[in-house]
C-alpha positions as semicolon CSV with decimal commas, in nm:
position;residue;x (nm);y (nm);z (nm)
1;M;8,690;-13,169;3,301
2;N;8,527;-13,441;3,507
3;S;8,215;-13,568;3,326
4;S;8,000;-13,518;3,636
5;L;8,118;-13,161;3,674
6;K;8,070;-13,096;3,303
7;H;7,712;-13,226;3,329
8;I;7,639;-13,003;3,630
9;V;7,781;-12,699;3,453
10;L;7,572;-12,768;3,142
11;Q;7,258;-12,811;3,353
12;L;7,328;-12,485;3,537
13;E;7,390;-12,310;3,206
14;D;7,055;-12,437;3,074
15;L;6,876;-12,315;3,386
16;T;7,031;-11,969;3,371
17;Q;6,932;-11,940;3,005
18;Q;6,575;-11,998;3,125
19;D;6,611;-11,695;3,357
20;V;6,667;-11,907;3,669
21;S;6,916;-11,736;3,902
22;I;7,245;-11,912;3,965
23;G;7,160;-11,952;4,334
24;L;6,822;-12,111;4,262
25;G;6,980;-12,321;3,987
26;L;7,234;-12,457;4,234
27;D;6,951;-12,531;4,479
28;L;6,760;-12,722;4,212
29;L;7,068;-12,915;4,105
30;E;7,150;-13,004;4,465
31;A;6,795;-13,129;4,524
32;S;6,818;-13,356;4,221
33;A;7,179;-13,472;4,271
34;K;7,221;-13,846;4,257
35;T;7,556;-13,881;4,433
36;R;7,736;-13,725;4,727
37;K;8,014;-13,628;4,489
38;D;7,767;-13,419;4,287
39;V;7,633;-13,255;4,604
40;I;7,989;-13,168;4,707
41;M;8,070;-13,020;4,365
42;I;7,750;-12,815;4,366
43;N;7,824;-12,683;4,714
44;V;8,181;-12,593;4,614
45;M;8,032;-12,399;4,323
46;R;7,790;-12,227;4,562
47;D;8,072;-12,137;4,804
48;S;8,279;-11,996;4,517
49;L;7,984;-11,789;4,396
50;N;7,929;-11,653;4,746
51;E;8,297;-11,559;4,778
52;I;8,284;-11,374;4,447
53;L;7,969;-11,188;4,551
54;I;8,125;-11,087;4,884
55;E;8,440;-10,959;4,710
56;E;8,226;-10,770;4,458
57;R;8,028;-10,600;4,736
58;Q;8,349;-10,505;4,915
59;C;8,488;-10,350;4,596
60;Q;8,168;-10,154;4,538
61;A;8,177;-10,023;4,894
62;M;8,519;-9,868;4,844
């Protein structure tokens, strides 16, 4: 795994263990990102999360 991505995942994991929601955690990580590459990775993670949540809602509606 890319070291930047691994670092972002570990930071997000730490935040969620402190009862910070994944969405807010991604917002915090994006605000403190040091490179465009990190911002892109964080936003890909956010998009993936949103897709999962949409699919989950669609399954629950059935």
